[in-house]
Structures are given as C-alpha cells and as structure tokens.
C-alpha positions as CSV (number, residue, x, y, z in Angstrom):
1,M,49.4,-280.4,-161.2
2,N,50.8,-277.5,-163.4
3,K,51.2,-274.4,-162.4
4,Q,48.2,-273.5,-163.7
5,R,46.0,-275.9,-161.7
6,N,47.7,-275.2,-158.5
7,P,47.6,-271.9,-157.9
8,D,48.5,-271.7,-154.0
9,R,51.8,-270.4,-154.3
10,Q,50.6,-267.1,-156.4
11,T,47.5,-266.6,-155.2
12,A,49.0,-264.5,-152.2
13,A,51.3,-263.0,-154.6
14,H,49.3,-262.2,-157.3
15,F,46.7,-260.7,-154.5
16,G,49.6,-258.7,-152.8
17,R,51.1,-257.5,-155.6
18,A,47.7,-256.6,-157.4
19,V,46.6,-254.3,-154.3
20,G,49.7,-253.0,-154.0
21,D,49.5,-251.8,-157.6
22,F,46.4,-250.2,-157.3
23,A,46.9,-248.4,-154.2
24,G,50.0,-247.1,-155.4
25,S,47.8,-245.7,-158.5
26,E,46.4,-242.1,-159.2
27,V,43.1,-243.5,-158.3
28,G,44.6,-245.3,-155.0
29,G,44.1,-242.2,-152.6
30,R,40.5,-241.9,-153.4
31,A,39.5,-245.9,-152.7
32,K,42.4,-245.7,-149.6
33,W,39.2,-243.4,-148.2
34,M,37.0,-246.2,-149.6
35,F,38.4,-248.6,-148.2
36,A,38.2,-246.6,-144.7
37,A,35.3,-245.7,-144.8
38,L,34.3,-249.2,-145.3
39,L,36.3,-250.0,-141.7
40,L,34.2,-247.5,-140.0
41,L,31.0,-248.9,-141.7
42,L,31.9,-253.0,-140.8
43,F,32.6,-251.9,-137.0
44,G,29.6,-249.7,-137.4
45,I,27.5,-252.9,-138.4
46,N,29.3,-255.2,-136.0
47,G,28.3,-252.8,-132.9
48,M,24.5,-252.7,-133.9
49,N,24.7,-256.6,-134.2
50,V,25.8,-257.0,-130.6
51,L,23.2,-253.8,-129.9
52,N,20.6,-256.1,-131.4
53,S,21.2,-259.3,-129.2
54,Y,21.3,-257.9,-126.1
55,V,17.7,-255.6,-127.2
56,N,16.6,-259.6,-128.8
57,R,17.5,-260.8,-124.9
58,D,15.6,-258.7,-123.1
59,F,12.1,-258.3,-125.8
60,M,11.7,-262.1,-125.7
61,T,12.0,-262.5,-121.6
62,A,9.7,-259.5,-121.4
63,I,7.4,-261.8,-123.7
64,A,8.3,-264.8,-121.4
65,D,7.0,-262.5,-118.1
66,R,4.0,-260.7,-119.8
67,Q,5.2,-257.2,-119.3
68,E,3.7,-255.6,-121.1
69,A,5.4,-252.1,-120.5
70,E,8.8,-253.6,-121.1
71,F,8.0,-255.0,-124.6
72,I,6.6,-251.6,-126.2
73,R,9.9,-250.0,-124.3
74,Q,12.2,-253.0,-126.0
75,A,9.9,-253.1,-129.3
76,L,10.9,-249.5,-130.0
77,F,14.6,-250.1,-129.5
78,Y,14.3,-252.8,-132.1
79,I,13.1,-250.5,-134.6
80,A,15.7,-248.2,-133.9
81,V,18.7,-250.9,-134.2
82,F,16.7,-252.1,-137.2
83,A,16.7,-248.9,-138.8
84,G,20.4,-247.9,-137.8
85,S,21.5,-251.5,-139.3
86,T,19.5,-251.4,-142.4
87,L,21.3,-247.9,-142.7
88,L,25.3,-248.6,-142.7
89,S,24.1,-251.9,-144.4
90,V,22.8,-250.1,-147.6
91,I,25.6,-247.4,-147.5
92,S,28.3,-250.4,-147.0
93,R,27.1,-252.0,-149.8
94,F,26.9,-249.4,-151.5
95,T,30.4,-248.1,-150.5
96,E,32.1,-251.7,-151.7
97,E,30.4,-251.8,-155.2
98,R,32.0,-248.4,-155.7
99,L,35.0,-249.4,-154.6
100,A,35.0,-252.6,-156.5
101,L,34.3,-251.3,-159.9
102,L,37.1,-248.6,-159.7
103,W,39.5,-251.1,-159.2
104,R,38.3,-253.2,-161.9
105,E,38.5,-250.3,-164.2
106,F,42.1,-249.6,-163.2
107,V,42.7,-253.7,-163.7
108,T,41.2,-254.0,-167.1
109,G,42.5,-250.5,-168.7
110,R,45.8,-251.7,-167.8
111,A,45.5,-255.3,-168.5
112,I,44.0,-253.9,-172.2
113,R,47.2,-251.4,-172.0
114,R,49.8,-254.6,-171.6
115,Y,48.1,-256.6,-174.1
116,L,48.0,-254.2,-176.6
117,T,51.8,-253.0,-176.3
118,D,54.8,-254.1,-177.9
119,G,52.3,-257.3,-180.3
120,A,51.3,-259.1,-176.9
121,Y,48.0,-259.8,-178.2
122,Y,49.5,-261.4,-181.5
123,R,52.7,-263.0,-179.9
124,L,49.5,-264.4,-177.6
125,D,47.6,-265.8,-180.6
126,M,50.7,-267.4,-182.7
127,S,52.4,-269.3,-179.8
128,R,49.3,-270.5,-178.1
129,Q,50.3,-270.7,-175.0
130,L,47.4,-269.0,-173.6
131,T,43.7,-270.0,-174.0
132,N,41.1,-267.2,-174.1
133,P,42.9,-264.5,-172.9
134,D,40.2,-261.9,-174.2
135,Q,38.1,-264.3,-171.5
136,R,40.9,-263.6,-168.6
137,I,40.7,-259.4,-169.6
138,A,36.8,-259.9,-169.2
139,E,35.5,-262.3,-166.8
140,D,38.1,-263.2,-165.3
141,V,39.4,-259.2,-164.0
142,R,35.9,-258.8,-163.0
143,A,35.3,-262.3,-160.8
144,F,38.7,-260.9,-159.1
145,T,38.3,-257.6,-157.9
146,V,34.6,-258.3,-157.0
147,T,35.1,-261.4,-155.3
148,T,38.6,-259.6,-153.6
149,L,37.0,-257.2,-152.0
150,S,34.1,-259.2,-150.8
151,F,36.3,-261.6,-149.2
152,V,37.9,-258.8,-147.9
153,L,35.6,-257.4,-146.4
154,M,33.9,-260.8,-144.7
155,M,37.3,-261.8,-143.0
156,L,37.4,-258.0,-141.4
157,S,33.5,-258.5,-140.7
158,S,34.3,-261.7,-139.2
159,S,37.3,-260.7,-137.7
160,F,34.8,-257.6,-135.8
161,T,32.2,-260.5,-135.3
162,V,34.8,-262.9,-133.1
163,V,35.5,-260.2,-131.2
164,A,32.3,-258.9,-130.6
165,F,30.0,-262.4,-130.2
166,S,33.0,-264.2,-128.0
167,G,32.8,-262.0,-125.2
168,V,29.1,-262.4,-125.2
169,L,29.0,-266.4,-125.4
170,W,31.8,-266.5,-123.6
171,S,29.1,-264.0,-120.9
172,I,26.3,-266.8,-121.2
173,S,28.1,-270.1,-121.0
174,P,32.6,-270.7,-121.6
175,L,31.1,-274.3,-122.9
176,L,29.1,-272.9,-125.2
177,F,31.9,-271.0,-126.4
178,L,34.6,-274.2,-126.6
179,V,32.2,-275.8,-128.5
180,A,31.6,-273.3,-131.2
181,V,35.3,-272.9,-131.6
182,L,35.6,-276.5,-132.0
183,Y,32.4,-277.1,-134.1
184,A,33.4,-274.3,-136.7
185,A,37.1,-275.6,-137.1
186,T,36.0,-279.1,-137.6
187,G,33.5,-278.4,-140.0
188,S,36.2,-276.2,-142.2
189,L,38.6,-278.9,-142.3
190,L,35.9,-281.4,-143.8
191,T,34.8,-278.9,-146.3
192,I,38.4,-278.2,-147.3
193,V,39.3,-281.9,-148.2
194,L,36.1,-282.5,-149.4
195,G,36.1,-279.3,-151.8
196,R,39.4,-279.0,-152.7
197,P,38.8,-281.1,-156.7
198,L,36.8,-277.5,-157.1
199,V,39.5,-274.9,-158.0
200,G,41.1,-277.1,-161.0
201,L,37.4,-278.0,-162.2
202,N,36.6,-274.1,-162.5
203,Y,39.7,-273.6,-163.5
204,D,38.9,-275.4,-166.7
205,Q,35.4,-275.0,-167.0
206,S,36.1,-271.5,-167.5
207,D,38.1,-272.5,-170.8
208,R,35.8,-274.6,-171.7
209,E,32.8,-271.7,-171.6
210,A,35.2,-269.3,-173.2
211,N,35.8,-272.3,-176.3
212,F,31.5,-273.2,-176.7
213,R,30.9,-269.4,-176.9
214,S,33.9,-268.4,-178.8
215,G,32.7,-271.7,-181.7
216,L,29.3,-269.9,-181.3
217,I,30.8,-266.7,-182.4
218,H,33.0,-267.9,-185.2
219,V,29.3,-269.4,-186.8
220,R,28.2,-265.5,-186.4
221,E,31.0,-264.1,-188.2
222,H,31.2,-266.5,-191.2
223,A,27.5,-267.3,-191.3
224,E,27.8,-265.8,-195.4
225,S,30.6,-268.6,-196.0
226,A,29.1,-271.6,-194.0
227,M,26.0,-271.1,-196.0
228,M,28.0,-270.9,-199.3
229,A,30.3,-273.7,-198.2
230,R,26.8,-275.4,-196.9
231,S,29.7,-277.0,-193.7
232,E,26.9,-276.7,-191.5
233,D,27.4,-279.9,-190.3
234,R,31.0,-279.5,-189.4
235,L,29.9,-276.4,-187.6
236,E,27.3,-278.4,-185.6
237,E,30.1,-281.4,-185.0
238,S,32.4,-279.1,-183.6
239,L,29.6,-277.0,-181.7
240,R,28.5,-280.8,-179.9
241,D,32.3,-281.3,-179.5
242,R,32.6,-278.3,-177.3
243,L,29.7,-278.4,-175.7
244,A,30.2,-281.9,-174.9
245,S,33.7,-281.1,-172.8
246,L,31.8,-278.1,-170.8
247,V,29.1,-280.7,-170.0
248,G,31.2,-283.3,-168.9
249,N,33.3,-281.3,-166.7
250,L,30.1,-279.4,-165.5
251,R,28.9,-282.9,-164.4
252,R,32.2,-283.5,-161.8
253,I,31.5,-279.9,-160.7
254,I,28.0,-280.4,-159.9
255,G,29.2,-283.9,-158.5
256,I,31.5,-282.3,-156.1
257,N,28.8,-279.6,-154.8
258,R,26.8,-282.1,-153.8
259,N,29.0,-284.5,-151.3
260,L,30.0,-280.8,-150.5
261,G,25.7,-280.2,-150.1
262,F,25.7,-283.2,-148.0
263,F,28.0,-282.3,-145.6
264,T,27.1,-278.6,-145.6
265,T,23.4,-278.6,-145.1
266,G,24.0,-280.5,-142.0
267,Y,26.0,-278.9,-140.7
268,N,23.9,-275.3,-141.1
269,W,21.1,-277.6,-139.3
270,M,23.1,-278.6,-136.2
271,I,23.5,-275.0,-135.3
272,Q,20.1,-274.0,-134.6
273,I,20.2,-277.2,-132.0
274,I,23.1,-277.3,-130.3
275,P,23.1,-273.3,-128.3
276,A,19.5,-275.0,-126.8
277,L,20.8,-278.3,-126.2
278,I,23.6,-276.2,-123.5
279,I,21.5,-273.7,-122.0
280,A,18.2,-274.9,-122.3
281,P,19.3,-277.2,-118.8
282,A,20.2,-273.3,-117.5
283,F,16.6,-271.8,-117.6
284,I,14.9,-275.2,-116.9
285,D,17.0,-275.0,-113.4
286,G,16.1,-271.4,-113.0
287,R,19.4,-270.2,-113.7
288,V,18.9,-267.8,-116.3
289,E,15.8,-266.2,-118.3
290,F,14.5,-267.1,-121.5
291,G,15.5,-264.4,-123.3
292,V,18.9,-266.0,-122.6
293,I,18.2,-268.8,-124.6
294,T,17.3,-266.5,-128.3
295,Q,20.4,-264.2,-127.6
296,S,22.8,-267.3,-126.9
297,A,21.5,-269.1,-130.3
298,M,21.7,-265.8,-132.0
299,A,25.4,-265.1,-130.6
300,F,26.3,-269.3,-131.4
301,A,25.1,-268.8,-134.9
302,T,26.8,-265.5,-135.9
303,L,29.8,-266.7,-134.1
304,V,29.8,-270.1,-136.0
305,A,29.6,-268.2,-138.9
306,A,32.4,-266.1,-138.3
307,F,34.6,-268.6,-137.7
308,S,32.6,-270.7,-140.7
309,L,33.5,-268.3,-143.8
310,I,35.5,-271.1,-145.9
311,I,32.5,-273.4,-145.3
312,S,29.7,-271.2,-146.3
313,Q,32.1,-269.4,-149.2
314,F,33.9,-272.6,-150.6
315,Q,32.4,-272.7,-153.8
316,S,33.0,-269.0,-154.4
317,I,36.8,-269.6,-153.0
318,S,37.2,-272.4,-155.3
319,S,36.0,-269.7,-158.4
320,F,38.4,-267.3,-157.0
321,A,41.4,-268.6,-156.9
322,A,40.9,-270.1,-160.2
323,A,40.4,-266.4,-161.7
324,V,43.9,-265.2,-159.4
325,A,45.6,-268.3,-161.4
326,R,44.5,-268.0,-164.7
327,L,45.0,-264.1,-164.2
328,E,48.2,-264.6,-163.3
329,S,48.6,-266.5,-166.2
330,L,48.2,-263.5,-168.1
331,V,50.2,-261.9,-166.6
332,E,53.3,-263.8,-166.9
333,A,52.7,-264.7,-170.6
334,I,52.1,-261.0,-171.5
335,E,55.1,-259.9,-169.7
336,A,57.4,-262.7,-171.3
337,P,60.5,-261.4,-173.5
338,E,59.5,-264.1,-176.4
339,S,56.3,-265.9,-176.3
340,I,57.1,-267.7,-179.5
341,P,59.1,-270.7,-179.4
342,G,62.2,-270.9,-182.9
343,P,64.2,-269.1,-183.9
344,A,63.5,-265.6,-184.9
345,L,65.3,-263.0,-187.3
346,S,67.0,-259.9,-186.1
347,T,66.3,-256.6,-186.9
348,R,67.8,-253.0,-186.5
349,E,66.1,-249.3,-186.4
350,E,67.1,-246.9,-189.1
351,A,65.2,-243.7,-189.7
352,E,66.3,-243.8,-193.4
353,R,66.2,-246.8,-195.1
354,L,64.5,-250.3,-195.3
355,A,67.0,-253.4,-195.9
356,Y,67.7,-257.1,-196.1
357,E,71.1,-258.4,-195.0
358,G,71.3,-261.8,-195.8
359,L,67.8,-262.9,-195.3
360,G,66.9,-266.6,-196.0
361,L,63.1,-267.9,-194.9
362,R,61.5,-271.0,-194.9
363,S,58.1,-272.2,-195.4
364,P,56.4,-273.0,-192.2
365,E,54.5,-276.4,-193.8
366,D,57.6,-278.2,-194.7
367,G,60.5,-276.2,-194.4
368,R,61.7,-275.5,-197.7
369,P,63.5,-272.2,-198.7
370,L,61.2,-269.6,-199.9
371,L,63.9,-267.2,-200.1
372,R,67.5,-267.4,-200.3
373,D,70.3,-264.9,-198.8
374,L,68.7,-261.4,-199.8
375,S,70.4,-258.7,-199.4
376,V,69.2,-255.5,-200.8
377,S,69.3,-252.2,-199.3
378,V,66.5,-249.5,-199.9
379,P,66.7,-245.7,-198.8
380,F,64.5,-243.3,-198.7
381,G,62.4,-242.0,-201.7
382,T,62.5,-245.5,-203.7
383,R,59.1,-247.3,-204.7
384,V,59.7,-250.9,-205.5
385,L,58.0,-254.0,-206.6
386,V,58.3,-257.3,-204.7
387,G,56.8,-260.2,-207.6
388,G,57.1,-263.2,-208.6
389,V,55.7,-266.9,-209.6
390,D,56.0,-267.7,-205.7
391,Q,52.8,-266.0,-203.8
392,A,54.1,-267.8,-200.4
393,A,58.0,-266.6,-200.7
394,S,56.2,-262.9,-201.1
395,L,53.9,-263.7,-198.5
396,A,56.6,-264.0,-196.2
397,L,58.6,-261.8,-196.9
398,F,55.7,-259.1,-196.4
399,R,55.1,-260.8,-193.3
400,A,58.8,-260.3,-192.2
401,T,59.0,-257.0,-193.1
402,A,55.8,-256.1,-191.2
403,G,57.6,-257.3,-187.8
404,L,55.4,-260.7,-188.0
405,R,56.2,-264.2,-186.9
406,V,58.5,-266.1,-190.1
407,E,60.8,-268.8,-190.4
408,G,64.0,-268.2,-191.4
409,E,67.4,-266.3,-190.1
410,G,69.4,-263.1,-191.8
411,R,68.5,-259.6,-190.7
412,I,65.8,-257.0,-191.9
413,V,67.1,-253.4,-191.2
414,R,63.3,-250.4,-190.7
415,P,62.2,-247.7,-189.0
416,R,60.7,-247.1,-186.3
417,A,57.4,-248.5,-185.8
418,D,55.4,-245.2,-186.4
419,D,57.2,-245.1,-189.7
420,L,56.6,-247.7,-191.0
421,L,53.1,-248.6,-192.0
422,C,51.7,-251.5,-193.8
423,L,48.3,-252.3,-195.9
424,A,47.7,-255.8,-195.8
425,E,45.4,-257.6,-198.8
426,R,42.6,-257.6,-196.6
427,P,42.7,-254.6,-194.7
428,Y,41.7,-254.0,-191.0
429,L,39.8,-250.9,-190.1
430,P,38.6,-251.3,-186.7
431,P,34.5,-250.7,-185.3
432,G,34.5,-247.2,-184.9
433,T,33.8,-243.4,-186.3
434,L,34.9,-242.9,-189.9
435,R,37.6,-240.3,-187.9
436,Q,38.6,-242.8,-185.9
437,A,38.9,-245.8,-189.0
438,L,40.8,-242.9,-190.9
439,V,42.9,-240.4,-188.2
440,R,45.8,-242.7,-185.8
441,T,44.8,-241.5,-181.7
442,A,48.2,-239.4,-181.7
443,M,47.1,-237.1,-184.8
444,E,43.6,-236.9,-183.4
445,G,42.9,-232.7,-183.3
446,Q,45.8,-232.2,-186.1
447,V,43.5,-233.7,-189.0
448,S,40.7,-231.3,-190.4
449,D,37.8,-232.4,-192.2
450,E,38.2,-230.7,-195.3
451,R,41.7,-232.6,-195.9
452,I,39.7,-236.0,-195.0
453,L,37.1,-235.2,-197.2
454,G,39.0,-234.4,-199.4
455,L,41.0,-237.4,-199.8
456,L,37.7,-239.5,-199.9
457,R,36.8,-237.5,-203.0
458,R,40.2,-238.3,-204.8
459,F,39.5,-241.8,-204.2
460,A,35.9,-241.6,-204.9
461,L,34.9,-242.0,-202.0
462,Q,32.9,-239.2,-201.3
463,S,29.6,-241.0,-200.5
464,V,30.9,-242.6,-197.4
465,P,30.4,-240.0,-195.1
466,A,26.6,-240.3,-196.0
467,R,26.4,-243.4,-196.0
468,A,27.7,-243.9,-192.6
469,G,26.2,-241.2,-190.7
470,G,29.0,-238.3,-190.8
471,L,32.6,-238.6,-189.4
472,D,31.5,-239.4,-185.8
473,T,28.5,-242.1,-186.1
474,P,30.3,-245.7,-185.1
475,Q,29.8,-247.9,-187.7
476,E,31.0,-251.8,-188.1
477,W,33.1,-251.3,-191.3
478,S,33.4,-254.3,-193.1
479,T,29.7,-254.9,-193.1
480,L,29.2,-251.5,-194.5
481,L,31.9,-251.2,-197.4
482,S,32.9,-253.7,-200.5
483,L,36.6,-254.8,-199.9
484,S,38.1,-252.3,-202.4
485,E,36.5,-249.2,-200.6
486,Q,38.2,-250.5,-197.4
487,Q,41.3,-250.6,-199.1
488,L,41.1,-247.4,-200.3
489,L,40.1,-246.2,-196.3
490,A,42.9,-248.1,-195.8
491,V,45.3,-246.0,-198.2
492,V,43.5,-242.7,-197.0
493,R,44.4,-243.5,-193.4
494,V,48.2,-244.2,-194.3
495,I,48.4,-240.3,-196.5
496,L,46.6,-238.9,-193.6
497,A,49.4,-241.0,-190.9
498,A,52.1,-239.5,-193.2
499,P,55.0,-242.2,-192.6
500,R,58.5,-242.5,-194.1
501,F,57.7,-246.1,-196.0
502,A,54.8,-248.1,-196.7
503,I,54.4,-251.6,-197.9
504,L,51.5,-253.2,-199.8
505,D,50.5,-256.7,-200.1
506,R,48.9,-257.9,-203.3
507,P,46.6,-254.5,-203.4
508,E,45.3,-255.6,-206.5
509,T,43.4,-258.4,-205.8
510,A,41.0,-255.6,-204.4
511,L,41.7,-252.9,-206.4
512,S,42.0,-252.8,-210.2
513,E,44.4,-251.7,-212.4
514,E,43.3,-247.6,-213.3
515,R,42.9,-247.2,-208.9
516,L,45.9,-249.1,-207.7
517,Q,47.9,-246.8,-210.3
518,G,46.0,-243.7,-208.4
519,V,47.0,-245.0,-204.8
520,L,50.8,-245.4,-206.1
521,E,50.5,-241.8,-206.9
522,A,49.4,-240.5,-203.9
523,L,51.8,-242.1,-202.3
524,S,54.5,-240.7,-204.1
525,E,52.7,-237.2,-204.0
526,A,52.6,-237.7,-200.0
527,S,56.5,-238.4,-200.0
528,I,56.0,-242.1,-199.0
529,T,58.3,-244.3,-200.0
530,Y,56.3,-247.8,-200.4
531,L,57.1,-251.8,-201.3
532,C,54.3,-253.1,-203.7
533,F,54.2,-256.4,-203.1
534,G,52.2,-258.3,-206.1
535,R,51.9,-260.0,-209.2
536,S,55.5,-259.0,-211.4
537,D,52.5,-257.7,-214.2
538,V,50.9,-254.3,-211.9
539,P,51.4,-251.2,-213.2
540,Q,56.0,-250.5,-212.6
541,G,55.8,-247.4,-214.2
542,L,55.8,-246.1,-210.5
543,F,58.4,-247.9,-209.4
544,D,62.4,-247.6,-209.1
545,A,63.6,-251.4,-208.7
546,I,61.5,-254.4,-208.9
547,L,62.8,-257.5,-206.8
548,D,62.0,-261.0,-208.3
549,I,61.6,-263.7,-206.5
550,H,61.9,-267.1,-207.8
551,A,60.2,-270.6,-207.5
552,D,64.0,-272.2,-206.4
553,G,64.2,-269.0,-203.7
554,S,66.8,-267.2,-205.9
555,W,66.0,-263.9,-206.4
556,T,66.6,-261.0,-208.7
557,W,67.0,-257.4,-208.5
558,T,66.3,-254.5,-211.5
559,L,66.3,-251.0,-211.5
560,Q,65.3,-248.5,-213.5
561,E,68.3,-245.7,-214.9
562,G,69.5,-243.6,-211.6
563,T,68.1,-244.8,-208.8
564,A,70.3,-245.1,-206.0
565,C,68.8,-248.5,-204.6
566,L,71.9,-251.5,-203.2
567,V,72.7,-254.5,-203.4
568,S,75.1,-256.1,-201.5
C-alpha cells in the first residue's frame, strides 16, 4: 500500500500538529476555554448518569415492593435527574459544535492561504500528483475538524464512564464486570479485523465522488460549446464511466458494511441479555432487590458501550482516517518546494529590466525547438512587440515570462511579482464586485470611484457599472460581459495597479486595431513598460523594438532609432 492508502503512520503526527497549530493560533486561547468547559460538562453528564442508575434502581424496587410514597419520591428524583442531564447535554452539544466550527474556520483559512501562495495551486494542477485539492480543502477539512473533536470528546466521555461505572458494576457483581471487559475487548478486535479494508475504500470513494461531481460541473460550465459541438454522447459516456467507478467502489464498501453489520448487530443484542443471565439467579434466591437487575443492565450496557467505542464508531473512524490521509497528502504537496518534475528555467529578480539569457524553449508535445538561445535585455521604459509565424513559440515565451511552466533551459531576469502583471488572451476576472475586479486587494481604499469611472469612460465601458448594479454588486463577469469588455476591464485593472512591466498575450484576438492602439497608448501614459505578444501586423508605431521568432526557433531583433534595448 502506498502512503495515501496506509494512513496509520501519519494520523497521530498530523493530528498532533493540527492541534498544536490550532492551540497556538490567535484563536487558541478561546478554543482552550471552550474545551475546558466541555471537559467540565462531560464530567457533569457522567455524574448525572451514575446518579440516574441509583435513582432507577430505587424507582424499580419501589414498584416491585408496591411502596406508593417511595415510588412518588423516586419519580420526582427521576424528573430532576432528567432535567439536569438534558440541560448539560444540550449545552455540551452547543459548545462542541461552536468549537468545531472555530477549528474548521481556522484550518480552512490556513489551507486556502497556503494553496494560493507561491502558485501552489498551479503547481498541483500541472503536476497531477494530487487529485481534487478543492474537495480536500472543503470536505476533508470539515470531516477532520468535526470528527476529530467528536472522537476526542467521545474518548474522554468513555474514559469518564469507565471510571464511574466500573465501581458501580463491581459493587453489583465482580463477575459481571470481568465479562463486560472481555466482551468489549473481543468485539473491538473482531471489528478491526472485519472493517479494516474500509479505510482504503473510503479514501478512494472521496476521490470518485469528486471526479463524478467535477464531470457534472464541466457540463454546466461548457454547456454552450457542448451544445454547438453536439458532444452529448461523449459527455454521457464520460459521466457514465465515472458513475460506474463510483458505484463499483461503493458496492465494495456496502459489502464490508454488511459483514460488519452482522457482527455488530448481534453484539449489541447480546448486551441486553447478559446482565440478566448473571444477576437474575441472585434475585431469584433473594440475595438482591429487583431494582438491582435494571441497575446492572444499565451499568453493563453503559460500561460495554464505553469500552466498545471502536465497534460503535468504526465506520466513522474509517472515514476519518481516510480524511486525515487525504489532508496529509494535500499539506505535503503544497509544502513541497517543487511539485512539477523535470527541468525548470532559472530566474532572477531585478527591478529595472526584463531579460532573457541564453533562453531556449521546446514544445511539450514533441520536444522540437521553439526558440533557440534568446539573449535580450529590455530596460524599464522600452516597449516591445513579440511576433512571428509560429504562434506556439510566442505563446511559450509569454508563459515563460509570466512564470508558468515551460520546457527549456536558460535564465529569465524579471522584476518582482507585483511589478510584472500579465494580460492573457482570455482574461480572468474573479467573481465579485466591479471594484474587486479592478482594484487589487493591497490597494483597496487607495483608488477613488472617480479614478475608476474615468478609466471606464476612456475605454468606452461607461455602461458596465449600470449593468453590474454599481461598483459594489457581486457579479459573474464571464457571463455578464463580452470577451472584448473583459479584456478592457483587465487593462483597467493593470493601469490601476501601476506595475513597472506588463505583458500582453495576443490582445488583437479580442480587441480591434483601434482599441488595441488605445490600450497601448494608455499603458505608455501610465509609465508601464509592455511586451506585446502577437502577430507582427499589429500596430507598430507604439513599439521601440520588435522581436520576430522564426519557424526554426531562430529570432531577429529590430530596434527603433534611439532605443536603449540591449542584445547580448
């Protein structure tokens, strides 16, 4: 079994690290107080349960002896115990749910931050070494936090119960106490043997459920394209394959649960009869009162249940172990320094220039050279057009400049991330308000409404705020706006961010020649140095140099008079 299928070694370490991180966080103090309150509540609940066993004994004895006054008195005690137990149980459950929610919020927030830091989400997607990280962050974190807290409290409660009811059961019958211990130990061992395969199967089931759901999401997101291509048959075939995989694994889980159910159901039924078999002869001989039989049955059932936590919760434990293994895989993959195999281009940061030093790029499909030994330095303030007959080479150079994974060798010198922004051919505008789409998080509060509206008017987008319901109404921009409008909004976002460099990938695809010229003029006025990757026939009056990539990977560099670009 691989590491993901054998999570036993990782569960304790991951659990300890998760608890330690939570306890030492900014909400750790609050969490500790809530957990301490839970311990006191559990102690009180177990105390009420012990008291209830004695009240029940005297209540049943009063019935058997036909003592009306004692019967009424014990009934009042019964009501008082039930009221106290109810109050403690409800408050305990409320506190547990609030603590679990606090923990989930902390773990999920930290997972999101790590997932989106340093391009981890991109590395994981490109390497394909981890399936469904989205589900691990959403569902597995929820299962981990809620179930972990539940198990910890159940174990503590079981420990309190064992301590409290061992004395009660021993005082009734030492033999019955020993039977309870042996019965629970044997049952737990057999449950582990019968149910162990569920850990690996539940691990697989989570991925197969996510794969099926992602297939359905794909249909929804590509509904229009699929409709025009008449690809319903292929989509149905793919969904049916994923459904078959899901159902097949689930059948195996159901089969093991059936076998486990035969054992656990019989195990639980026997709990009801064992105390009577041992204590009833003593009642018949007159050595104990009738109420002792009911007290022994309650104490035996409670003690065996405390010892039998593995039996009663094994299916949940198996799902929990799978969730722990999946989360551990997510953490390891995110924290890995390099998740994508194969050679990578070397990079270096410099504030005042963008440069390529001996850069060679290759096609990922067949390994053919796309670009050979490119050595060019572009200082700040120099505007460059990158073109050529081979669009694959231009795209590869754009991706490499943007910091994406490209096969090749050599070095790229570029400014820090905040000083180099990219405009892809199909721009990405995250769902949210118009203000959020245009203003970077670090600049919120620094850009006025007038500045935003003025830029929108400049690019003939003045109708967008009205269509979007203002600057602060959440929207899904890919459905509200045309591709051209999305591209222009992305340009506005770049201008507002004011980086030193910007790179544009084939902007002529979505923009007319007139609009593209307006975009380049606006970038120049904002003192943003740009590299425009596109066809060589785009407007060239706003460029200081042209890099032309040929079909064989060679290149030529043409400078306008007075330009300070360097070729090395």
